[in-house]
C-alpha positions, 0 to 999 in steps of 0.5 A: 500500500502506498500513499499518493496525492491526487487533485488536492486530495490524499489517496492510498493505492490499495492495489496495482495490477495488470490482472483482468479482475483489477481491470489493469488499473490502480485502485485507490481509496480517497481520504476526505477531510475528517476521515481516519482510516488506519493503514498500518498497525505494528507492535514494537517490542524493543530489546536490549543486549545484556553486557554480561551474558550477551543475550538479547532480552526485552528491554522492560526486563533489563536495567541500565545505569545512570549513563543510559547507554545501550551497552550498559544493560543487565538482564534480570538473571545477571543483575541478581547474580551481580547483587549476590556477589556485590557483598563479597569482601573483594568486590565491595570497593568495585560494586558500591559507589561513594554513596552506597549505591550499586555500580555498573560493571560495564563502566570501564572508562575512568573510575567504575564507581562514577555511575550507578543503577537508579535505586527506583529501577532496582526497587521495581525490577528486583525481588524483595529479598534481593532489594533488601540485600542492596539496602543492606549493602548500603547500610554496611557501606555507611558502617564502613564510613564509621570504621573510617572514622575509627581508623582516623582516630587510631591514626590520631592516637598513633601520632600522639604516641610518636610525639610522646616517644620523640620526647623521650630523653634516652636515645636508646629507649627512643629509637627502640620505641620508634622501631617497635612501632615500625616493625609492628605495623610493616613487618609483623602485620599483614597490610595493604601496601597502598593504604596500610589497612590490616587484614587477617584472613587468607583464603588460598589465592595469593593475588589479593585485593584491598576492600577499602574503597579509599584505596581505589577500585580493585587495588591488588597486591601480591600475597608473597611479597606484598608488592603493589600490583595495580588492579591485577596481581595475578601476573606478578604472583606467577613470577614473584621471586618469593613464590616457592613454585609449587603452584603459580597462584594458590597456597595452603594456609599452612604454607602461607603462614610458614612462608611469612614466618620465615619472611618476618624473621628475615625482615626483622634481622635486616631492620635490626642488624645495623642498630646498636646492641642496646637498641636491639635488646630493647626492641626484642624485649618489647616485641617478644610477646608478639613474636612468640604469638607468631611462632617466631623463635625469639632466642634464635633470632637473638643469636642471629643478631649477635652474629651467630647462625644465619636466618633463612633468606627467601630472595631466590624463590623456591630454591632459596626457600628450601635452603632457608628452611634447611638452614633453620632446621640445621640451626635448631639441630645445633642448638639441640646438640649443644643442649644435649652436650651440656646436660651430658657434662652436668651428668658426668660432673654429678657422677664424679661428685658422688664417686668422690664422696663414696671414696672418702672415709666416714668421720670418726664419732 
């Protein structure tokens, strides 16, 4: 059907045929003023492509972020899965913006937290249980704000403690206290290298990421050496010089703790080796409870600082790790052998005293 114009009146061509029935002529339907004749009826069903699963879905069942771009749409299934994962520890900094709103996973230009999903659309599309989870994430985020206030208060107290220490008259005591603070924070603790936030949980993968949003979205670091790796630590972890090589990315909790016990001993020795003996002794006394809690041999570390047995060195990767652990075991065996010899000498001396007493005549009454 085509529209034409004839002698000032609008007309529609109903058919144009050379058939005998049509008389070989065009049949037209003329429209007069005031008449409305529907010529076409169409149902439009717009569809959107999900940016995660790439499936085409009815647009009414998809959600777009505040940028309202066609390639920033999520279908219901992917949105629900995204909400479920948003509460994971390593996803909080990337999935929640500075106001506690759910962010768009497709915003890759600049900071991903610059765009978010409109809360009204989330309330309309999400099931009640998942929307409640979004609200809970927002409340948790606001709780993080309170934690930040706590961190700032701790930082203030730390600065006051540093100021107090700097006013100590005795130089050895002052240096020992300052060194204690440095070692407790940067050697004995596990912390993000970028923001210094402490962490205690290790779940197997050595490509770690910081959950603190002030650290930046997806801040990643190595679980072996704690090097800052930008936004993805996997390439570095695979080639890290401290990786023992058994698995490129994963380690058991026992392997992780054993590695860092050796690493802490090495770093303690490096940081204390050039200090005055008086400062070394004071620091060791101050840190002794912490070291024992971390299963670090305080006595062996003291022997190493006095120029005795060398502690393990992990700078050459897996081979160096085995050599270091072998050196530690050898040091333990030597200490044990010395102790056994000492006990044997004491036993021999005791037997000699007994024998001398037995040979002496009894006193006359």
